[in-house]
N, CA, C and O atoms as a GROMACS GRO file, in nm:
protein
  608
    1UNK      N    1   0.083  -0.117   0.000
    1UNK     CA    2   0.000   0.000   0.000
    1UNK      C    3   0.088   0.123   0.000
    1UNK      O    4   0.197   0.127   0.056
    2UNK      N    5   0.033   0.223  -0.065
    2UNK     CA    6   0.107   0.348  -0.070
    2UNK      C    7   0.081   0.429   0.056
    2UNK      O    8  -0.017   0.408   0.127
    3UNK      N    9   0.169   0.520   0.078
    3UNK     CA   10   0.160   0.607   0.194
    3UNK      C   11   0.032   0.690   0.190
    3UNK      O   12  -0.031   0.710   0.294
    4UNK      N   13  -0.007   0.737   0.076
    4UNK     CA   14  -0.126   0.822   0.063
    4UNK      C   15  -0.253   0.745   0.098
    4UNK      O   16  -0.346   0.804   0.154
    5UNK      N   17  -0.259   0.617   0.067
    5UNK     CA   18  -0.377   0.536   0.098
    5UNK      C   19  -0.388   0.516   0.250
    5UNK      O   20  -0.497   0.526   0.307
    6UNK      N   21  -0.277   0.489   0.314
    6UNK     CA   22  -0.277   0.470   0.459
    6UNK      C   23  -0.316   0.599   0.530
    6UNK      O   24  -0.394   0.595   0.626
    7UNK      N   25  -0.264   0.712   0.485
    7UNK     CA   26  -0.298   0.841   0.546
    7UNK      C   27  -0.446   0.872   0.524
    7UNK      O   28  -0.512   0.924   0.614
    8UNK      N   29  -0.498   0.843   0.406
    8UNK     CA   30  -0.640   0.866   0.377
    8UNK      C   31  -0.728   0.782   0.468
    8UNK      O   32  -0.828   0.832   0.519
    9UNK      N   33  -0.695   0.656   0.489
    9UNK     CA   34  -0.773   0.569   0.578
    9UNK      C   35  -0.769   0.622   0.721
    9UNK      O   36  -0.871   0.622   0.790
   10UNK      N   37  -0.653   0.669   0.766
   10UNK     CA   38  -0.641   0.724   0.902
   10UNK      C   39  -0.725   0.850   0.917
   10UNK      O   40  -0.791   0.868   1.019
   11UNK      N   41  -0.724   0.938   0.817
   11UNK     CA   42  -0.802   1.062   0.823
   11UNK      C   43  -0.951   1.030   0.826
   11UNK      O   44  -1.025   1.089   0.904
   12UNK      N   45  -0.994   0.937   0.742
   12UNK     CA   46  -1.136   0.899   0.741
   12UNK      C   47  -1.177   0.839   0.876
   12UNK      O   48  -1.284   0.870   0.927
   13UNK      N   49  -1.092   0.756   0.932
   13UNK     CA   50  -1.119   0.693   1.061
   13UNK      C   51  -1.132   0.800   1.171
   13UNK      O   52  -1.225   0.793   1.251
   14UNK      N   53  -1.042   0.896   1.176
   14UNK     CA   54  -1.045   1.002   1.277
   14UNK      C   55  -1.166   1.092   1.256
   14UNK      O   56  -1.232   1.130   1.353
   15UNK      N   57  -1.198   1.126   1.131
   15UNK     CA   58  -1.317   1.208   1.102
   15UNK      C   59  -1.445   1.134   1.145
   15UNK      O   60  -1.537   1.196   1.197
   16UNK      N   61  -1.450   1.005   1.123
   16UNK     CA   62  -1.567   0.927   1.162
   16UNK      C   63  -1.587   0.934   1.314
   16UNK      O   64  -1.700   0.948   1.361
   17UNK      N   65  -1.479   0.924   1.388
   17UNK     CA   66  -1.489   0.932   1.535
   17UNK      C   67  -1.538   1.070   1.577
   17UNK      O   68  -1.623   1.080   1.665
   18UNK      N   69  -1.486   1.176   1.515
   18UNK     CA   70  -1.526   1.312   1.549
   18UNK      C   71  -1.672   1.336   1.512
   18UNK      O   72  -1.746   1.394   1.591
   19UNK      N   73  -1.715   1.292   1.395
   19UNK     CA   74  -1.853   1.312   1.350
   19UNK      C   75  -1.950   1.237   1.443
   19UNK      O   76  -2.052   1.293   1.482
   20UNK      N   77  -1.920   1.114   1.477
   20UNK     CA   78  -2.007   1.038   1.566
   20UNK      C   79  -2.011   1.105   1.705
   20UNK      O   80  -2.115   1.104   1.770
   21UNK      N   81  -1.901   1.161   1.748
   21UNK     CA   82  -1.898   1.231   1.876
   21UNK      C   83  -1.989   1.352   1.878
   21UNK      O   84  -2.053   1.379   1.979
   22UNK      N   85  -1.996   1.427   1.768
   22UNK     CA   86  -2.081   1.546   1.762
   22UNK      C   87  -2.226   1.514   1.732
   22UNK      O   88  -2.317   1.576   1.787
   23UNK      N   89  -2.249   1.418   1.645
   23UNK     CA   90  -2.385   1.389   1.598
   23UNK      C   91  -2.447   1.272   1.674
   23UNK      O   92  -2.568   1.252   1.667
   24UNK      N   93  -2.368   1.196   1.744
   24UNK     CA   94  -2.418   1.076   1.811
   24UNK      C   95  -2.535   1.102   1.902
   24UNK      O   96  -2.548   1.212   1.957
   25UNK      N   97  -2.620   1.004   1.919
   25UNK     CA   98  -2.740   1.017   2.001
   25UNK      C   99  -2.704   0.994   2.147
   25UNK      O  100  -2.632   0.899   2.181
   26UNK      N  101  -2.754   1.080   2.231
   26UNK     CA  102  -2.729   1.069   2.373
   26UNK      C  103  -2.813   0.955   2.430
   26UNK      O  104  -2.928   0.937   2.392
   27UNK      N  105  -2.755   0.879   2.521
   27UNK     CA  106  -2.822   0.767   2.582
   27UNK      C  107  -2.932   0.816   2.676
   27UNK      O  108  -2.909   0.904   2.760
   28UNK      N  109  -3.051   0.758   2.662
   28UNK     CA  110  -3.162   0.793   2.749
   28UNK      C  111  -3.197   0.673   2.835
   28UNK      O  112  -3.199   0.559   2.788
   29UNK      N  113  -3.225   0.700   2.962
   29UNK     CA  114  -3.266   0.595   3.053
   29UNK      C  115  -3.415   0.613   3.080
   29UNK      O  116  -3.458   0.719   3.125
   30UNK      N  117  -3.492   0.511   3.051
   30UNK     CA  118  -3.635   0.516   3.074
   30UNK      C  119  -3.668   0.452   3.208
   30UNK      O  120  -3.601   0.358   3.251
   31UNK      N  121  -3.770   0.505   3.273
   31UNK     CA  122  -3.814   0.457   3.404
   31UNK      C  123  -3.703   0.463   3.509
   31UNK      O  124  -3.684   0.369   3.586
   32UNK      N  125  -3.631   0.571   3.509
   32UNK     CA  126  -3.522   0.588   3.605
   32UNK      C  127  -3.580   0.604   3.746
   32UNK      O  128  -3.677   0.677   3.766
   33UNK      N  129  -3.520   0.536   3.842
   33UNK     CA  130  -3.562   0.544   3.981
   33UNK      C  131  -3.498   0.665   4.048
   33UNK      O  132  -3.376   0.679   4.048
   34UNK      N  133  -3.579   0.753   4.102
   34UNK     CA  134  -3.529   0.866   4.179
   34UNK      C  135  -3.563   0.837   4.326
   34UNK      O  136  -3.680   0.825   4.363
   35UNK      N  137  -3.459   0.827   4.408
   35UNK     CA  138  -3.477   0.790   4.547
   35UNK      C  139  -3.492   0.912   4.635
   35UNK      O  140  -3.446   1.021   4.600
   36UNK      N  141  -3.556   0.895   4.749
   36UNK     CA  142  -3.569   1.001   4.849
   36UNK      C  143  -3.431   1.024   4.910
   36UNK      O  144  -3.372   0.932   4.967
   37UNK      N  145  -3.380   1.145   4.898
   37UNK     CA  146  -3.248   1.180   4.949
   37UNK      C  147  -3.253   1.234   5.092
   37UNK      O  148  -3.162   1.213   5.172
   38UNK      N  149  -3.363   1.305   5.124
   38UNK     CA  150  -3.371   1.372   5.253
   38UNK      C  151  -3.516   1.378   5.298
   38UNK      O  152  -3.606   1.403   5.217
   39UNK      N  153  -3.539   1.356   5.425
   39UNK     CA  154  -3.671   1.372   5.486
   39UNK      C  155  -3.659   1.483   5.590
   39UNK      O  156  -3.568   1.484   5.672
   40UNK      N  157  -3.753   1.576   5.584
   40UNK     CA  158  -3.750   1.691   5.676
   40UNK      C  159  -3.887   1.705   5.741
   40UNK      O  160  -3.989   1.711   5.672
   41UNK      N  161  -3.890   1.710   5.873
   41UNK     CA  162  -4.015   1.725   5.946
   41UNK      C  163  -4.056   1.873   5.945
   41UNK      O  164  -3.975   1.960   5.977
   42UNK      N  165  -4.181   1.900   5.908
   42UNK     CA  166  -4.230   2.038   5.902
   42UNK      C  167  -4.354   2.056   5.990
   42UNK      O  168  -4.434   2.146   5.965
   43UNK      N  169  -4.368   1.974   6.091
   43UNK     CA  170  -4.483   1.982   6.182
   43UNK      C  171  -4.476   2.109   6.267
   43UNK      O  172  -4.370   2.167   6.287
   44UNK      N  173  -4.593   2.150   6.315
   44UNK     CA  174  -4.599   2.264   6.408
   44UNK      C  175  -4.529   2.227   6.537
   44UNK      O  176  -4.554   2.119   6.592
   45UNK      N  177  -4.443   2.313   6.586
   45UNK     CA  178  -4.373   2.290   6.711
   45UNK      C  179  -4.248   2.204   6.698
   45UNK      O  180  -4.183   2.175   6.799
   46UNK      N  181  -4.212   2.164   6.578
   46UNK     CA  182  -4.093   2.080   6.560
   46UNK      C  183  -3.968   2.165   6.569
   46UNK      O  184  -3.962   2.276   6.516
   47UNK      N  185  -3.867   2.112   6.638
   47UNK     CA  186  -3.738   2.180   6.649
   47UNK      C  187  -3.627   2.077   6.632
   47UNK      O  188  -3.640   1.963   6.676
   48UNK      N  189  -3.518   2.117   6.568
   48UNK     CA  190  -3.400   2.032   6.556
   48UNK      C  191  -3.320   2.038   6.685
   48UNK      O  192  -3.318   2.141   6.753
   49UNK      N  193  -3.254   1.928   6.718
   49UNK     CA  194  -3.166   1.929   6.835
   49UNK      C  195  -3.043   2.014   6.803
   49UNK      O  196  -2.992   2.011   6.691
   50UNK      N  197  -2.996   2.088   6.902
   50UNK     CA  198  -2.880   2.176   6.889
   50UNK      C  199  -2.757   2.100   6.937
   50UNK      O  200  -2.752   2.056   7.052
   51UNK      N  201  -2.660   2.084   6.851
   51UNK     CA  202  -2.540   2.006   6.885
   51UNK      C  203  -2.448   2.079   6.982
   51UNK      O  204  -2.354   2.018   7.034
   52UNK      N  205  -2.471   2.208   7.008
   52UNK     CA  206  -2.385   2.282   7.100
   52UNK      C  207  -2.426   2.262   7.246
   52UNK      O  208  -2.350   2.296   7.337
   53UNK      N  209  -2.546   2.208   7.270
   53UNK     CA  210  -2.589   2.182   7.407
   53UNK      C  211  -2.558   2.036   7.443
   53UNK      O  212  -2.544   1.952   7.354
   54UNK      N  213  -2.548   2.008   7.570
   54UNK     CA  214  -2.517   1.873   7.616
   54UNK      C  215  -2.629   1.775   7.580
   54UNK      O  216  -2.605   1.667   7.528
   55UNK      N  217  -2.753   1.817   7.609
   55UNK     CA  218  -2.868   1.731   7.578
   55UNK      C  219  -2.880   1.709   7.429
   55UNK      O  220  -2.900   1.596   7.384
   56UNK      N  221  -2.867   1.815   7.352
   56UNK     CA  222  -2.877   1.803   7.206
   56UNK      C  223  -2.770   1.713   7.148
   56UNK      O  224  -2.798   1.632   7.059
   57UNK      N  225  -2.648   1.728   7.197
   57UNK     CA  226  -2.538   1.645   7.146
   57UNK      C  227  -2.561   1.498   7.178
   57UNK      O  228  -2.533   1.412   7.095
   58UNK      N  229  -2.612   1.467   7.299
   58UNK     CA  230  -2.636   1.327   7.334
   58UNK      C  231  -2.752   1.269   7.253
   58UNK      O  232  -2.748   1.152   7.215
   59UNK      N  233  -2.854   1.350   7.226
   59UNK     CA  234  -2.966   1.302   7.144
   59UNK      C  235  -2.922   1.279   6.999
   59UNK      O  236  -2.962   1.180   6.938
   60UNK      N  237  -2.842   1.368   6.945
   60UNK     CA  238  -2.791   1.353   6.809
   60UNK      C  239  -2.705   1.228   6.799
   60UNK      O  240  -2.711   1.154   6.700
   61UNK      N  241  -2.625   1.204   6.902
   61UNK     CA  242  -2.541   1.084   6.905
   61UNK      C  243  -2.626   0.957   6.911
   61UNK      O  244  -2.586   0.853   6.859
   62UNK      N  245  -2.744   0.966   6.974
   62UNK     CA  246  -2.836   0.853   6.982
   62UNK      C  247  -2.916   0.834   6.854
   62UNK      O  248  -2.992   0.738   6.842
   63UNK      N  249  -2.900   0.926   6.757
   63UNK     CA  250  -2.966   0.911   6.628
   63UNK      C  251  -3.087   0.999   6.606
   63UNK      O  252  -3.147   0.994   6.498
   64UNK      N  253  -3.124   1.080   6.704
   64UNK     CA  254  -3.238   1.168   6.689
   64UNK      C  255  -3.200   1.292   6.609
   64UNK      O  256  -3.086   1.338   6.613
   65UNK      N  257  -3.298   1.344   6.535
   65UNK     CA  258  -3.277   1.465   6.456
   65UNK      C  259  -3.343   1.584   6.524
   65UNK      O  260  -3.287   1.694   6.528
   66UNK      N  261  -3.463   1.562   6.578
   66UNK     CA  262  -3.535   1.672   6.639
   66UNK      C  263  -3.644   1.622   6.733
   66UNK      O  264  -3.652   1.503   6.764
   67UNK      N  265  -3.729   1.717   6.777
   67UNK     CA  266  -3.830   1.683   6.875
   67UNK      C  267  -3.952   1.773   6.861
   67UNK      O  268  -3.946   1.881   6.802
   68UNK      N  269  -4.063   1.725   6.918
   68UNK     CA  270  -4.185   1.803   6.933
   68UNK      C  271  -4.225   1.789   7.079
   68UNK      O  272  -4.232   1.677   7.131
   69UNK      N  273  -4.251   1.901   7.146
   69UNK     CA  274  -4.292   1.897   7.286
   69UNK      C  275  -4.429   1.962   7.297
   69UNK      O  276  -4.456   2.066   7.237
   70UNK      N  277  -4.515   1.898   7.374
   70UNK     CA  278  -4.650   1.949   7.395
   70UNK      C  279  -4.692   1.922   7.539
   70UNK      O  280  -4.642   1.829   7.603
   71UNK      N  281  -4.783   2.004   7.590
   71UNK     CA  282  -4.839   1.981   7.724
   71UNK      C  283  -4.956   1.885   7.707
   71UNK      O  284  -5.043   1.904   7.622
   72UNK      N  285  -4.957   1.781   7.790
   72UNK     CA  286  -5.062   1.681   7.779
   72UNK      C  287  -5.195   1.738   7.827
   72UNK      O  288  -5.203   1.806   7.929
   73UNK      N  289  -5.297   1.708   7.751
   73UNK     CA  290  -5.435   1.734   7.790
   73UNK      C  291  -5.518   1.621   7.730
   73UNK      O  292  -5.475   1.558   7.633
   74UNK      N  293  -5.633   1.596   7.784
   74UNK     CA  294  -5.716   1.485   7.738
   74UNK      C  295  -5.744   1.500   7.588
   74UNK      O  296  -5.786   1.606   7.542
   75UNK      N  297  -5.720   1.394   7.513
   75UNK     CA  298  -5.745   1.395   7.369
   75UNK      C  299  -5.635   1.461   7.288
   75UNK      O  300  -5.659   1.502   7.174
   76UNK      N  301  -5.515   1.473   7.343
   76UNK     CA  302  -5.405   1.539   7.272
   76UNK      C  303  -5.367   1.458   7.148
   76UNK      O  304  -5.339   1.338   7.156
   77UNK      N  305  -5.366   1.526   7.034
   77UNK     CA  306  -5.323   1.464   6.909
   77UNK      C  307  -5.214   1.551   6.848
   77UNK      O  308  -5.229   1.673   6.837
   78UNK      N  309  -5.105   1.488   6.808
   78UNK     CA  310  -4.993   1.559   6.746
   78UNK      C  311  -4.982   1.507   6.603
   78UNK      O  312  -4.969   1.386   6.580
   79UNK      N  313  -4.987   1.599   6.507
   79UNK     CA  314  -4.976   1.560   6.366
   79UNK      C  315  -4.831   1.573   6.321
   79UNK      O  316  -4.764   1.672   6.349
   80UNK      N  317  -4.784   1.470   6.250
   80UNK     CA  318  -4.647   1.469   6.198
   80UNK      C  319  -4.654   1.486   6.047
   80UNK      O  320  -4.711   1.403   5.976
   81UNK      N  321  -4.595   1.596   5.999
   81UNK     CA  322  -4.589   1.623   5.856
   81UNK      C  323  -4.444   1.626   5.814
   81UNK      O  324  -4.358   1.680   5.885
   82UNK      N  325  -4.416   1.569   5.698
   82UNK     CA  326  -4.278   1.566   5.648
   82UNK      C  327  -4.273   1.609   5.503
   82UNK      O  328  -4.369   1.594   5.428
   83UNK      N  329  -4.157   1.663   5.465
   83UNK     CA  330  -4.129   1.700   5.326
   83UNK      C  331  -4.010   1.616   5.281
   83UNK      O  332  -3.913   1.598   5.355
   84UNK      N  333  -4.020   1.565   5.159
   84UNK     CA  334  -3.910   1.484   5.106
   84UNK      C  335  -3.838   1.559   4.995
   84UNK      O  336  -3.897   1.643   4.926
   85UNK      N  337  -3.711   1.527   4.980
   85UNK     CA  338  -3.629   1.584   4.874
   85UNK      C  339  -3.567   1.469   4.797
   85UNK      O  340  -3.516   1.377   4.861
   86UNK      N  341  -3.569   1.467   4.668
   86UNK     CA  342  -3.624   1.563   4.573
   86UNK      C  343  -3.775   1.547   4.557
   86UNK      O  344  -3.832   1.444   4.592
   87UNK      N  345  -3.838   1.651   4.503
   87UNK     CA  346  -3.983   1.649   4.484
   87UNK      C  347  -4.027   1.545   4.381
   87UNK      O  348  -4.140   1.497   4.385
   88UNK      N  349  -3.939   1.512   4.289
   88UNK     CA  350  -3.976   1.419   4.182
   88UNK      C  351  -3.933   1.275   4.211
   88UNK      O  352  -3.907   1.198   4.118
   89UNK      N  353  -3.923   1.240   4.338
   89UNK     CA  354  -3.886   1.103   4.375
   89UNK      C  355  -3.991   1.006   4.321
   89UNK      O  356  -4.110   1.038   4.317
   90UNK      N  357  -3.947   0.888   4.281
   90UNK     CA  358  -4.036   0.788   4.223
   90UNK      C  359  -4.138   0.739   4.325
   90UNK      O  360  -4.257   0.734   4.296
   91UNK      N  361  -4.093   0.704   4.443
   91UNK     CA  362  -4.181   0.653   4.548
   91UNK      C  363  -4.177   0.751   4.664
   91UNK      O  364  -4.079   0.758   4.738
   92UNK      N  365  -4.286   0.828   4.681
   92UNK     CA  366  -4.288   0.934   4.782
   92UNK      C  367  -4.352   0.890   4.914
   92UNK      O  368  -4.367   0.972   5.005
   93UNK      N  369  -4.390   0.764   4.925
   93UNK     CA  370  -4.457   0.718   5.046
   93UNK      C  371  -4.358   0.709   5.163
   93UNK      O  372  -4.241   0.675   5.146
   94UNK      N  373  -4.410   0.739   5.281
   94UNK     CA  374  -4.333   0.730   5.404
   94UNK      C  375  -4.402   0.633   5.498
   94UNK      O  376  -4.525   0.623   5.499
   95UNK      N  377  -4.323   0.562   5.578
   95UNK     CA  378  -4.380   0.478   5.681
   95UNK      C  379  -4.335   0.532   5.816
   95UNK      O  380  -4.223   0.580   5.832
   96UNK      N  381  -4.426   0.522   5.914
   96UNK     CA  382  -4.401   0.573   6.047
   96UNK      C  383  -4.392   0.454   6.143
   96UNK      O  384  -4.486   0.375   6.153
   97UNK      N  385  -4.280   0.444   6.212
   97UNK     CA  386  -4.256   0.330   6.300
   97UNK      C  387  -4.241   0.383   6.443
   97UNK      O  388  -4.164   0.476   6.467
   98UNK      N  389  -4.315   0.323   6.537
   98UNK     CA  390  -4.308   0.363   6.677
   98UNK      C  391  -4.290   0.240   6.764
   98UNK      O  392  -4.314   0.127   6.722
   99UNK      N  393  -4.247   0.265   6.889
   99UNK     CA  394  -4.244   0.158   6.988
   99UNK      C  395  -4.389   0.119   7.017
   99UNK      O  396  -4.479   0.202   7.010
  100UNK      N  397  -4.410  -0.004   7.049
  100UNK     CA  398  -4.546  -0.051   7.076
  100UNK      C  399  -4.581  -0.024   7.222
  100UNK      O  400  -4.555  -0.106   7.310
  101UNK      N  401  -4.641   0.092   7.247
  101UNK     CA  402  -4.685   0.129   7.382
  101UNK      C  403  -4.832   0.173   7.375
  101UNK      O  404  -4.861   0.292   7.386
  102UNK      N  405  -4.924   0.078   7.357
  102UNK     CA  406  -5.065   0.116   7.336
  102UNK      C  407  -5.131   0.182   7.457
  102UNK      O  408  -5.237   0.243   7.443
  103UNK      N  409  -5.071   0.171   7.575
  103UNK     CA  410  -5.132   0.235   7.692
  103UNK      C  411  -5.101   0.384   7.698
  103UNK      O  412  -5.172   0.460   7.764
  104UNK      N  413  -4.994   0.427   7.630
  104UNK     CA  414  -4.954   0.568   7.636
  104UNK      C  415  -5.001   0.645   7.512
  104UNK      O  416  -5.055   0.755   7.526
  105UNK      N  417  -4.982   0.590   7.394
  105UNK     CA  418  -5.018   0.660   7.270
  105UNK      C  419  -5.052   0.560   7.161
  105UNK      O  420  -5.026   0.440   7.172
  106UNK      N  421  -5.112   0.614   7.055
  106UNK     CA  422  -5.145   0.532   6.939
  106UNK      C  423  -5.114   0.613   6.814
  106UNK      O  424  -5.151   0.730   6.804
  107UNK      N  425  -5.045   0.551   6.718
  107UNK     CA  426  -5.009   0.617   6.592
  107UNK      C  427  -5.109   0.577   6.485
  107UNK      O  428  -5.141   0.459   6.470
  108UNK      N  429  -5.157   0.676   6.410
  108UNK     CA  430  -5.246   0.652   6.297
  108UNK      C  431  -5.184   0.717   6.174
  108UNK      O  432  -5.153   0.836   6.175
  109UNK      N  433  -5.166   0.638   6.068
  109UNK     CA  434  -5.113   0.691   5.943
  109UNK      C  435  -5.230   0.741   5.860
  109UNK      O  436  -5.326   0.667   5.837
  110UNK      N  437  -5.223   0.865   5.814
  110UNK     CA  438  -5.330   0.927   5.736
  110UNK      C  439  -5.309   0.903   5.587
  110UNK      O  440  -5.198   0.874   5.543
  111UNK      N  441  -5.415   0.917   5.510
  111UNK     CA  442  -5.408   0.892   5.366
  111UNK      C  443  -5.329   1.000   5.291
  111UNK      O  444  -5.284   0.975   5.179
  112UNK      N  445  -5.311   1.117   5.350
  112UNK     CA  446  -5.238   1.225   5.282
  112UNK      C  447  -5.088   1.220   5.307
  112UNK      O  448  -5.017   1.314   5.271
  113UNK      N  449  -5.037   1.112   5.368
  113UNK     CA  450  -4.894   1.097   5.390
  113UNK      C  451  -4.847   1.148   5.525
  113UNK      O  452  -4.728   1.141   5.555
  114UNK      N  453  -4.937   1.200   5.606
  114UNK     CA  454  -4.901   1.246   5.739
  114UNK      C  455  -4.935   1.135   5.840
  114UNK      O  456  -4.991   1.032   5.803
  115UNK      N  457  -4.903   1.157   5.966
  115UNK     CA  458  -4.940   1.064   6.072
  115UNK      C  459  -4.987   1.144   6.192
  115UNK      O  460  -4.948   1.260   6.210
  116UNK      N  461  -5.070   1.083   6.273
  116UNK     CA  462  -5.121   1.147   6.393
  116UNK      C  463  -5.095   1.055   6.512
  116UNK      O  464  -5.125   0.936   6.508
  117UNK      N  465  -5.039   1.113   6.617
  117UNK     CA  466  -5.019   1.038   6.742
  117UNK      C  467  -5.118   1.092   6.844
  117UNK      O  468  -5.121   1.212   6.874
  118UNK      N  469  -5.199   1.002   6.897
  118UNK     CA  470  -5.295   1.039   7.000
  118UNK      C  471  -5.241   0.988   7.134
  118UNK      O  472  -5.217   0.869   7.151
  119UNK      N  473  -5.223   1.080   7.228
  119UNK     CA  474  -5.172   1.045   7.360
  119UNK      C  475  -5.289   1.018   7.454
  119UNK      O  476  -5.384   1.096   7.459
  120UNK      N  477  -5.281   0.907   7.529
  120UNK     CA  478  -5.381   0.873   7.630
  120UNK      C  479  -5.339   0.921   7.768
  120UNK      O  480  -5.423   0.940   7.855
  121UNK      N  481  -5.209   0.940   7.787
  121UNK     CA  482  -5.154   0.999   7.909
  121UNK      C  483  -5.017   1.055   7.872
  121UNK      O  484  -4.969   1.036   7.760
  122UNK      N  485  -4.955   1.125   7.965
  122UNK     CA  486  -4.825   1.185   7.937
  122UNK      C  487  -4.719   1.080   7.909
  122UNK      O  488  -4.720   0.972   7.969
  123UNK      N  489  -4.629   1.112   7.819
  123UNK     CA  490  -4.522   1.018   7.786
  123UNK      C  491  -4.438   1.066   7.670
  123UNK      O  492  -4.456   1.177   7.620
  124UNK      N  493  -4.346   0.981   7.629
  124UNK     CA  494  -4.254   1.014   7.519
  124UNK      C  495  -4.267   0.907   7.412
  124UNK      O  496  -4.264   0.787   7.441
  125UNK      N  497  -4.281   0.952   7.289
  125UNK     CA  498  -4.290   0.861   7.175
  125UNK      C  499  -4.169   0.883   7.084
  125UNK      O  500  -4.138   0.996   7.048
  126UNK      N  501  -4.102   0.774   7.047
  126UNK     CA  502  -3.994   0.780   6.950
  126UNK      C  503  -4.051   0.735   6.817
  126UNK      O  504  -4.105   0.625   6.806
  127UNK      N  505  -4.038   0.822   6.715
  127UNK     CA  506  -4.095   0.792   6.583
  127UNK      C  507  -3.982   0.788   6.481
  127UNK      O  508  -3.902   0.882   6.471
  128UNK      N  509  -3.976   0.680   6.406
  128UNK     CA  510  -3.883   0.669   6.294
  128UNK      C  511  -3.964   0.687   6.168
  128UNK      O  512  -4.061   0.615   6.144
  129UNK      N  513  -3.924   0.784   6.088
  129UNK     CA  514  -3.993   0.812   5.961
  129UNK      C  515  -3.901   0.765   5.851
  129UNK      O  516  -3.789   0.814   5.837
  130UNK      N  517  -3.949   0.669   5.772
  130UNK     CA  518  -3.864   0.603   5.672
  130UNK      C  519  -3.932   0.604   5.535
  130UNK      O  520  -4.053   0.583   5.524
  131UNK      N  521  -3.852   0.630   5.432
  131UNK     CA  522  -3.902   0.622   5.295
  131UNK      C  523  -3.920   0.475   5.258
  131UNK      O  524  -3.845   0.389   5.304
  132UNK      N  525  -4.020   0.445   5.176
  132UNK     CA  526  -4.050   0.306   5.142
  132UNK      C  527  -3.977   0.260   5.016
  132UNK      O  528  -4.001   0.148   4.969
  133UNK      N  529  -3.890   0.343   4.960
  133UNK     CA  530  -3.813   0.298   4.843
  133UNK      C  531  -3.699   0.208   4.891
  133UNK      O  532  -3.681   0.188   5.011
  134UNK      N  533  -3.622   0.155   4.798
  134UNK     CA  534  -3.519   0.059   4.836
  134UNK      C  535  -3.400   0.124   4.908
  134UNK      O  536  -3.322   0.053   4.972
  135UNK      N  537  -3.384   0.254   4.898
  135UNK     CA  538  -3.275   0.324   4.969
  135UNK      C  539  -3.307   0.341   5.117
  135UNK      O  540  -3.216   0.342   5.200
  136UNK      N  541  -3.434   0.355   5.151
  136UNK     CA  542  -3.487   0.365   5.287
  136UNK      C  543  -3.420   0.474   5.371
  136UNK      O  544  -3.370   0.447   5.481
  137UNK      N  545  -3.419   0.595   5.320
  137UNK     CA  546  -3.372   0.710   5.396
  137UNK      C  547  -3.464   0.728   5.516
  137UNK      O  548  -3.585   0.711   5.503
  138UNK      N  549  -3.409   0.762   5.632
  138UNK     CA  550  -3.493   0.775   5.751
  138UNK      C  551  -3.443   0.884   5.844
  138UNK      O  552  -3.326   0.922   5.842
  139UNK      N  553  -3.537   0.932   5.928
  139UNK     CA  554  -3.503   1.022   6.038
  139UNK      C  555  -3.573   0.969   6.163
  139UNK      O  556  -3.669   0.893   6.154
  140UNK      N  557  -3.522   1.010   6.279
  140UNK     CA  558  -3.578   0.966   6.406
  140UNK      C  559  -3.607   1.090   6.490
  140UNK      O  560  -3.519   1.172   6.515
  141UNK      N  561  -3.733   1.104   6.533
  141UNK     CA  562  -3.771   1.219   6.614
  141UNK      C  563  -3.835   1.172   6.744
  141UNK      O  564  -3.876   1.056   6.758
  142UNK      N  565  -3.842   1.264   6.838
  142UNK     CA  566  -3.899   1.234   6.969
  142UNK      C  567  -4.017   1.328   6.992
  142UNK      O  568  -4.006   1.449   6.972
  143UNK      N  569  -4.130   1.271   7.036
  143UNK     CA  570  -4.248   1.351   7.066
  143UNK      C  571  -4.280   1.333   7.213
  143UNK      O  572  -4.306   1.221   7.259
  144UNK      N  573  -4.279   1.444   7.287
  144UNK     CA  574  -4.302   1.439   7.431
  144UNK      C  575  -4.432   1.509   7.465
  144UNK      O  576  -4.458   1.619   7.417
  145UNK      N  577  -4.512   1.443   7.548
  145UNK     CA  578  -4.634   1.504   7.600
  145UNK      C  579  -4.620   1.506   7.752
  145UNK      O  580  -4.626   1.401   7.817
  146UNK      N  581  -4.600   1.623   7.808
  146UNK     CA  582  -4.579   1.637   7.953
  146UNK      C  583  -4.712   1.652   8.025
  146UNK      O  584  -4.795   1.736   7.989
  147UNK      N  585  -4.731   1.569   8.126
  147UNK     CA  586  -4.853   1.574   8.207
  147UNK      C  587  -4.820   1.650   8.336
  147UNK      O  588  -4.764   1.592   8.429
  148UNK      N  589  -4.853   1.775   8.341
  148UNK     CA  590  -4.819   1.861   8.455
  148UNK      C  591  -4.915   1.840   8.572
  148UNK      O  592  -4.887   1.890   8.682
  149UNK      N  593  -5.026   1.771   8.554
  149UNK     CA  594  -5.122   1.750   8.663
  149UNK      C  595  -5.065   1.658   8.771
  149UNK      O  596  -5.112   1.661   8.885
  150UNK      N  597  -4.966   1.578   8.737
  150UNK     CA  598  -4.905   1.486   8.833
  150UNK      C  599  -4.828   1.565   8.941
  150UNK      O  600  -4.822   1.523   9.056
  151UNK      N  601  -4.771   1.679   8.904
  151UNK     CA  602  -4.687   1.759   8.994
  151UNK      C  603  -4.771   1.828   9.100
  151UNK      O  604  -4.724   1.845   9.212
  152UNK      N  605  -4.891   1.867   9.068
  152UNK     CA  606  -4.975   1.944   9.161
  152UNK      C  607  -5.014   1.869   9.283
  152UNK      O  608  -5.084   1.922   9.368
   0.00000   0.00000   0.00000
């Protein structure tokens, strides 16, 4: 083969790679799973634990993110509302997990994605809020209902 033929084949080969690089079709993924990256509690009265305080640091070390405190009164119900990130997650459902203490409180999961805890007497409820996708992102919060009538 002559030198000019070899150079021509090399030029065509390089041009083909460049043309395919510019004109090539971008790969599309259909039915891509978008997982819940973050769960944030937005309930009334919710506060995050402060890591600069002794109590806050110990609670954070125990896995808690925040808390809701309320004064106990007959028929006290605390609603738990959460926001997930990203908004376009494939599976946006959340599950609420509590310790089984039916004498102190009862958890009811609502159809709108929130949950309600009804307290029968003063106490503390630990709630784990977990995404139902396969990544299972979760947060752990504490809900306290103080019964001040015992002190009197």
